[in-house]
C-alpha positions as CSV (number, residue, x, y, z in Angstrom):
1,M,12.4,-129.7,-223.6
2,T,14.5,-132.0,-225.8
3,R,13.0,-133.7,-228.8
4,A,13.5,-137.1,-227.0
5,I,11.4,-136.0,-224.0
6,R,8.7,-134.6,-226.2
7,R,8.5,-137.9,-228.1
8,F,8.4,-139.8,-224.9
9,G,5.6,-137.6,-223.6
10,L,3.7,-138.2,-226.8
11,Q,4.1,-141.9,-226.4
12,M,2.7,-141.6,-222.9
13,L,-0.3,-139.5,-224.2
14,C,-1.0,-142.2,-226.8
15,A,-0.8,-144.9,-224.2
16,L,-3.3,-143.1,-222.1
17,A,-5.6,-143.0,-225.1
18,L,-5.5,-146.8,-225.3
19,V,-6.1,-147.4,-221.7
20,V,-9.4,-145.4,-221.5
21,V,-10.8,-147.5,-218.7
22,L,-8.5,-145.6,-216.2
23,P,-10.1,-142.6,-214.6
24,V,-8.5,-139.3,-215.4
25,S,-8.1,-138.5,-211.7
26,A,-5.5,-141.4,-211.4
27,Q,-3.0,-139.3,-213.3
28,S,-3.7,-136.0,-211.5
29,E,-1.3,-136.6,-208.6
30,G,1.9,-138.6,-208.0
31,T,5.5,-138.5,-207.0
32,L,8.2,-137.0,-209.2
33,V,11.3,-139.0,-209.8
34,V,14.3,-137.7,-211.8
35,G,14.2,-138.7,-215.4
36,Q,10.6,-140.2,-215.3
37,P,7.9,-138.1,-217.1
38,T,4.7,-137.9,-215.2
39,V,1.3,-137.1,-216.9
40,G,-1.4,-135.1,-215.3
41,N,-4.8,-133.7,-216.4
42,L,-5.9,-130.1,-215.8
43,A,-9.6,-130.9,-215.9
44,D,-10.6,-127.3,-216.2
45,P,-8.7,-124.0,-216.8
46,A,-8.6,-123.2,-213.1
47,A,-7.4,-126.6,-212.0
48,V,-4.1,-127.1,-210.0
49,I,-2.3,-130.5,-210.1
50,T,-0.1,-131.3,-207.1
51,F,2.9,-133.7,-207.1
52,D,5.1,-134.8,-204.2
53,Y,8.8,-134.3,-204.8
54,P,11.3,-135.9,-202.4
55,L,14.9,-134.7,-202.7
56,A,17.6,-136.8,-201.1
57,Q,20.4,-134.1,-201.1
58,D,21.0,-130.5,-201.6
59,S,20.8,-130.0,-205.4
60,A,20.4,-127.6,-208.3
61,V,17.2,-128.9,-209.8
62,V,15.8,-128.5,-213.4
63,I,12.1,-129.3,-213.8
64,E,10.5,-129.2,-217.3
65,A,6.8,-129.1,-218.1
66,F,5.1,-129.6,-221.4
67,G,1.4,-128.9,-222.1
68,E,-0.5,-130.3,-225.0
69,A,-2.9,-127.3,-225.0
70,P,-2.3,-125.6,-221.6
71,A,0.7,-123.4,-221.1
72,P,2.0,-124.9,-217.8
73,A,3.0,-122.7,-214.8
74,V,5.1,-124.5,-212.1
75,T,5.4,-123.6,-208.4
76,I,7.6,-125.4,-205.9
77,L,6.6,-125.2,-202.2
78,R,8.0,-126.5,-198.9
79,D,5.8,-126.6,-195.9
80,G,3.4,-124.4,-197.7
81,A,5.9,-121.6,-198.6
82,V,6.9,-120.9,-202.2
83,V,10.6,-121.5,-202.7
84,A,10.7,-121.2,-206.6
85,A,8.2,-120.5,-209.4
86,E,8.0,-120.2,-213.2
87,P,4.7,-118.3,-213.9
88,N,5.1,-118.7,-217.7
89,T,3.9,-115.2,-218.5
90,A,4.9,-115.8,-222.1
91,G,2.4,-118.6,-222.4
92,S,4.8,-121.2,-223.8
93,L,3.8,-124.8,-224.1
94,T,7.2,-125.9,-222.8
95,I,9.0,-124.3,-219.8
96,A,11.9,-125.1,-217.6
97,L,12.3,-124.1,-213.9
98,T,15.8,-124.2,-212.3
99,A,16.0,-124.0,-208.5
100,V,18.6,-124.6,-205.8
101,L,16.9,-126.8,-203.1
102,N,17.9,-128.3,-199.8
103,A,17.3,-131.9,-199.2
104,G,13.7,-132.6,-198.1
105,T,10.2,-133.1,-199.3
106,Y,8.6,-130.6,-201.6
107,T,5.2,-130.0,-203.3
108,V,5.2,-129.2,-207.0
109,Q,2.0,-127.5,-208.3
110,V,1.1,-127.2,-212.0
111,S,-1.6,-124.9,-213.3
112,S,-2.5,-123.3,-216.7
113,A,-1.1,-119.9,-217.5
114,N,-3.4,-119.5,-220.6
115,A,-6.7,-120.6,-219.0
116,T,-6.8,-123.8,-221.0
117,A,-7.6,-127.3,-219.8
118,G,-5.8,-130.4,-221.0
119,L,-2.9,-132.8,-220.4
120,V,0.5,-131.8,-219.1
121,I,3.7,-133.7,-218.7
122,L,6.2,-132.9,-215.9
123,I,9.7,-134.3,-215.6
124,V,12.6,-133.7,-213.3
125,N,15.3,-133.3,-215.9
126,S,18.3,-133.2,-213.6
127,E,19.4,-133.1,-210.0
128,T,22.9,-131.8,-209.6
129,P,24.3,-132.1,-206.1
130,I,25.5,-128.9,-204.6
131,T,29.1,-128.8,-203.3
132,A,29.4,-126.1,-200.7
133,Q,32.9,-125.1,-199.9
134,P,33.4,-124.5,-196.1
135,L,34.4,-121.1,-195.0
136,A,37.2,-121.4,-192.4
137,L,38.1,-118.7,-189.8
138,G,40.8,-116.4,-191.1
139,T,41.0,-117.8,-194.6
140,P,39.8,-115.5,-197.4
141,I,38.2,-117.0,-200.5
142,S,38.0,-115.1,-203.8
143,G,36.2,-116.0,-207.0
144,A,33.8,-114.9,-209.7
145,V,30.4,-115.9,-211.1
146,N,29.3,-115.4,-214.6
147,A,26.6,-116.6,-217.1
148,E,28.3,-120.0,-217.5
149,S,28.7,-120.4,-213.7
150,P,26.0,-118.3,-212.2
151,L,26.2,-119.5,-208.6
152,A,28.9,-120.1,-206.0
153,I,28.0,-121.7,-202.7
154,Y,29.8,-121.8,-199.3
155,S,28.9,-123.1,-195.9
156,I,29.4,-121.9,-192.3
157,S,28.9,-124.4,-189.5
158,G,30.3,-125.5,-186.2
159,L,30.8,-121.9,-184.8
160,T,31.5,-121.9,-181.0
161,A,31.5,-118.1,-180.9
162,P,30.1,-115.4,-183.1
163,A,32.1,-114.6,-186.2
164,D,32.2,-111.7,-188.7
165,L,31.7,-112.4,-192.4
166,Y,33.4,-109.8,-194.5
167,V,32.3,-109.4,-198.1
168,T,33.8,-107.4,-200.9
169,Q,32.3,-107.5,-204.3
170,T,32.0,-105.8,-207.7
171,G,28.7,-105.8,-209.5
172,G,26.6,-108.8,-210.0
173,G,23.5,-110.0,-208.1
174,G,24.9,-109.8,-204.6
175,V,25.3,-112.3,-201.8
176,R,22.6,-114.2,-199.9
177,V,22.9,-116.0,-196.6
178,L,20.4,-118.7,-195.8
179,N,19.7,-121.0,-192.8
180,A,20.9,-124.4,-194.2
181,E,18.2,-126.3,-192.3
182,T,15.1,-124.2,-193.1
183,S,16.2,-122.3,-196.3
184,A,15.0,-119.1,-194.7
185,I,16.9,-116.0,-195.9
186,S,18.9,-114.6,-193.1
187,A,20.6,-111.7,-194.9
188,L,20.8,-110.1,-198.4
189,I,23.6,-107.9,-199.6
190,G,22.7,-106.2,-202.9
191,G,25.2,-105.9,-205.7
192,E,25.4,-102.1,-205.2
193,F,27.2,-102.7,-201.8
194,T,30.9,-103.1,-202.6
195,E,31.8,-103.8,-198.9
196,A,29.8,-105.2,-196.0
197,R,30.2,-107.1,-192.8
198,L,27.7,-109.5,-191.2
199,Q,27.9,-111.0,-187.8
200,I,27.1,-114.7,-187.9
201,P,25.7,-116.0,-184.5
202,A,27.0,-119.2,-182.8
203,N,23.5,-120.6,-182.3
204,G,24.0,-124.1,-183.4
205,S,22.6,-123.4,-186.9
206,S,24.5,-123.9,-190.2
207,Y,24.4,-121.3,-192.9
208,R,24.7,-121.4,-196.7
209,V,26.3,-118.4,-198.4
210,E,25.3,-118.0,-202.1
211,V,27.1,-115.6,-204.5
212,L,24.7,-114.7,-207.3
213,Y,25.2,-113.7,-210.9
214,A,22.8,-111.1,-212.5
215,D,23.6,-109.8,-216.0
216,A,27.1,-108.6,-215.1
217,A,30.5,-110.0,-214.2
218,H,30.8,-110.5,-210.5
219,T,34.0,-110.9,-208.5
220,Y,34.0,-111.3,-204.8
221,T,36.1,-112.1,-201.7
222,L,34.6,-113.7,-198.6
223,C,36.4,-113.9,-195.2
224,L,35.2,-115.3,-191.9
225,S,36.9,-113.8,-188.9
226,A,36.4,-114.2,-185.1
227,V,34.6,-111.1,-183.6
228,G,37.2,-108.7,-182.3
229,A,40.1,-110.4,-184.3
230,P,41.9,-108.5,-187.1
231,A,40.4,-108.9,-190.5
232,C,41.9,-111.6,-192.7
233,S,45.4,-110.7,-193.4
234,G,46.5,-109.7,-196.9
235,E,43.1,-108.8,-198.1
236,S,41.5,-105.5,-198.7
237,L,38.5,-105.9,-196.4
238,P,36.5,-103.4,-194.4
239,P,38.2,-102.8,-191.1
240,A,34.9,-101.9,-189.3
241,P,31.2,-102.7,-189.7
242,V,29.9,-101.4,-192.9
243,A,26.2,-101.7,-194.0
244,T,23.8,-104.6,-193.7
245,P,22.5,-105.9,-190.4
246,V,20.8,-109.2,-191.0
247,T,17.3,-109.8,-192.3
248,N,15.4,-106.5,-191.5
249,S,18.0,-104.2,-193.1
250,V,16.5,-105.1,-196.5
251,C,13.1,-103.9,-197.7
252,M,11.3,-107.1,-198.8
253,L,8.2,-107.0,-201.0
254,T,5.6,-109.8,-201.1
255,P,2.4,-109.7,-203.3
256,L,-0.8,-109.1,-201.3
257,N,-2.8,-111.1,-203.9
258,A,-2.2,-114.9,-204.1
259,G,-2.2,-114.5,-207.9
260,G,0.9,-112.3,-207.7
261,V,1.6,-108.8,-209.0
262,N,2.6,-107.4,-212.4
263,I,6.1,-106.0,-213.0
264,R,5.8,-102.9,-215.2
265,Q,8.3,-101.1,-217.4
266,S,7.9,-97.9,-215.5
267,A,6.2,-96.5,-212.3
268,S,2.7,-96.2,-213.8
269,V,-0.3,-98.4,-214.2
270,N,-0.2,-97.3,-217.9
271,A,3.3,-98.8,-218.4
272,P,3.4,-102.1,-220.2
273,V,3.7,-105.3,-218.2
274,I,7.1,-106.9,-218.7
275,G,7.0,-109.7,-216.0
276,A,5.3,-110.9,-212.8
277,L,6.2,-111.6,-209.2
278,P,4.3,-114.8,-208.2
279,G,2.1,-114.9,-205.1
280,G,4.0,-116.0,-202.0
281,T,7.4,-114.9,-203.5
282,S,9.4,-112.1,-201.9
283,V,11.9,-109.8,-203.6
284,A,14.2,-107.1,-202.3
285,A,13.3,-103.5,-203.3
286,R,16.0,-101.6,-205.1
287,G,14.4,-98.2,-204.8
288,I,11.2,-96.2,-204.7
289,S,9.6,-93.8,-207.1
290,P,9.5,-90.0,-206.1
291,D,5.8,-90.2,-205.2
292,G,6.2,-93.4,-203.3
293,S,3.6,-95.3,-205.4
294,F,6.0,-97.8,-207.0
295,F,9.0,-99.9,-205.9
296,S,11.9,-100.6,-208.2
297,V,12.7,-104.4,-208.3
298,T,14.7,-107.0,-210.2
299,F,13.2,-110.5,-210.5
300,N,14.2,-113.3,-212.8
301,G,16.5,-111.0,-214.6
302,V,13.7,-108.4,-215.3
303,N,14.2,-104.9,-214.0
304,G,10.9,-103.1,-213.5
305,W,8.4,-101.6,-211.1
306,V,5.6,-103.0,-208.8
307,A,2.8,-100.9,-207.4
308,A,3.2,-100.2,-203.6
309,S,-0.5,-100.8,-203.1
310,A,-0.2,-104.4,-204.4
311,V,2.6,-105.6,-202.2
312,G,3.3,-105.9,-198.5
313,A,6.6,-104.3,-197.4
314,T,8.7,-105.4,-194.5
315,G,12.2,-104.4,-193.2
316,S,14.0,-101.1,-193.7
317,C,11.8,-99.6,-196.4
318,G,12.0,-96.0,-195.2
319,A,15.6,-95.7,-196.2
320,L,15.2,-96.7,-199.8
321,T,16.9,-94.7,-202.5
322,V,14.5,-92.5,-204.5
323,V,14.8,-93.6,-208.1
324,E,13.5,-91.6,-211.1
325,P,11.5,-94.0,-213.2
326,P,12.2,-94.2,-217.0
327,P,9.7,-92.7,-219.5
328,I,6.8,-95.1,-220.3
329,S,7.9,-97.1,-223.4
330,L,4.8,-98.3,-225.2
331,P,5.2,-100.8,-228.1
332,P,4.8,-99.1,-231.5
333,T,1.3,-99.2,-233.0
334,P,1.4,-102.0,-235.5
335,L,0.6,-101.2,-239.1
336,P,-2.7,-102.8,-240.3
337,P,-2.0,-106.1,-241.8
338,P,-2.3,-106.4,-245.6
339,T,-5.4,-108.0,-247.0
340,P,-4.7,-111.7,-247.2
341,S,-4.7,-113.3,-250.6
342,G,-4.2,-116.7,-252.1
343,P,-5.6,-120.1,-250.9
344,C,-6.0,-120.6,-247.1
345,L,-3.2,-122.9,-246.0
346,I,-1.8,-124.2,-242.6
347,R,1.9,-125.0,-242.7
348,M,3.5,-126.8,-239.7
349,T,6.6,-125.2,-238.1
350,G,6.8,-127.8,-235.3
351,E,5.4,-131.1,-234.2
352,Q,1.6,-130.9,-233.6
353,L,-1.2,-133.3,-232.7
354,V,-4.3,-133.4,-234.8
355,Y,-7.5,-134.9,-233.5
356,S,-10.5,-136.8,-235.0
357,Q,-12.8,-134.6,-232.9
358,P,-12.2,-131.0,-231.7
359,V,-11.3,-132.1,-228.2
360,V,-7.9,-132.3,-226.5
361,D,-8.3,-135.9,-225.4
362,P,-5.9,-138.8,-225.9
363,S,-8.6,-141.0,-227.2
364,Y,-9.2,-138.6,-230.1
365,I,-5.5,-138.2,-231.2
366,F,-5.4,-139.0,-234.9
367,D,-1.8,-138.2,-235.8
368,E,1.2,-136.0,-235.0
369,V,2.1,-133.9,-238.1
370,Q,5.7,-132.9,-238.6
371,P,7.3,-129.6,-239.5
372,G,6.8,-128.8,-243.2
373,F,3.5,-130.7,-243.4
374,E,0.7,-128.6,-245.0
375,L,-3.0,-128.8,-244.2
376,I,-5.9,-127.2,-246.1
377,P,-8.7,-125.9,-243.8
378,V,-12.2,-126.9,-244.8
379,G,-14.2,-125.4,-242.0
380,R,-14.1,-124.0,-238.4
381,L,-16.1,-124.0,-235.2
382,A,-18.3,-121.0,-234.5
383,D,-16.0,-119.8,-231.7
384,N,-12.9,-120.3,-234.0
385,S,-11.2,-122.5,-231.4
386,W,-10.7,-125.4,-233.9
387,W,-10.3,-125.7,-237.6
388,Q,-11.2,-128.8,-239.6
389,T,-8.7,-129.9,-242.3
390,N,-8.5,-132.0,-245.5
391,Y,-6.3,-134.5,-243.7
392,A,-8.9,-137.2,-243.1
393,M,-11.1,-134.4,-241.8
394,A,-8.8,-134.1,-238.7
395,W,-9.1,-131.1,-236.4
396,I,-6.3,-128.7,-235.3
397,S,-6.5,-126.4,-232.4
398,T,-6.1,-122.7,-233.3
399,S,-4.0,-122.3,-230.2
400,A,-1.2,-123.9,-232.3
401,F,-1.2,-121.0,-234.7
402,G,1.9,-118.9,-234.2
403,S,3.7,-121.5,-232.1
404,T,3.8,-124.8,-234.2
405,A,1.9,-123.7,-237.2
406,T,1.5,-120.7,-239.5
407,V,-1.5,-119.6,-241.5
408,S,-1.3,-118.0,-244.9
409,G,-3.8,-117.0,-247.6
410,D,-7.3,-115.7,-247.4
411,C,-9.2,-117.8,-244.7
412,R,-12.1,-115.4,-244.2
413,A,-14.5,-117.5,-246.1
414,L,-14.1,-120.7,-244.1
415,P,-17.5,-122.1,-243.4
416,I,-18.8,-122.7,-239.9
417,V,-19.0,-126.5,-239.3
418,S,-20.0,-128.8,-236.5
419,P,-18.1,-131.9,-235.3
């Protein structure tokens, strides 16, 4: 989130502190409008705030969330189905979720990824209209996607008879075909397929073809040809059906638990967790472990493994390639920290609110200290969740340590104090 948005969010929090007669529930729901920050209150660590989000046209959307104490997790749903999510497994106080959405009405849910209650600010930072280039019969289109331009979109509509979509590609994240009206995935072609052919039905529906980037340069050629007609002239395209019937030719995995499933570094419950697949989200399996207990997946740029017992599998899962999992790579055992010495000191590395009482509540905001500011602790609560400082006896939440503040010196002798 930009500094300007953070400052605007702080102004909103301070304004709420002045208008204390408004009930907190009045800010818990609302309608998201691009460029307008919206404040909500996670009244308890398990709370979920719901916002309406109308989108006038197909767009690439960036939604940012800022938590004063909670680490926000954001999920976008349409008709109850998850279409995009940022679970915030890193526990950051600021996150951004980018999604390609069709025009329509969505529900945006915000929850706490670090089991902490408090205020959150949500803003639709941008809505960039999607320009889908039409695919015409007999006219091949070639291109490339990369880190700077990670998505290319094409449209298929108005077919009066079935047509074959020929695909050739090198590397990348593959090609995805979606129903333009429902956003349902009609077909997936993984990056490991260099040539494929799909038959597009003439059923009155329009389709969106997305070419995806995933950690490697991706060149491609698309060609739409009438069934039975020669392949597009002048192009090196497969002359006959190759791979990939629609939909059920892919093994799709969906978490059985609404809370999602862990993505691990290797095919073992003892392997470290390196990501997560949110509940309600589906991902294509890339392979299966030799004993069949784990699936190999790629999600949000993370290559890892999910337990077969924790996901529902649909489609052609019996033909998956057996993949030998890597050795379990555990993080090195950290050396014991040196015994701290010197005076106990808090030094700010980022902007941070301090409070007149150890409560994350706008009415208790005392000041926003800036990077480089130093505070001397004078006491702490018994549960160590707040430290009191020499700055007008203001309180700072220990959740800020390591993110917007660093602690140095010997702080072991801090007395236990009460508000």
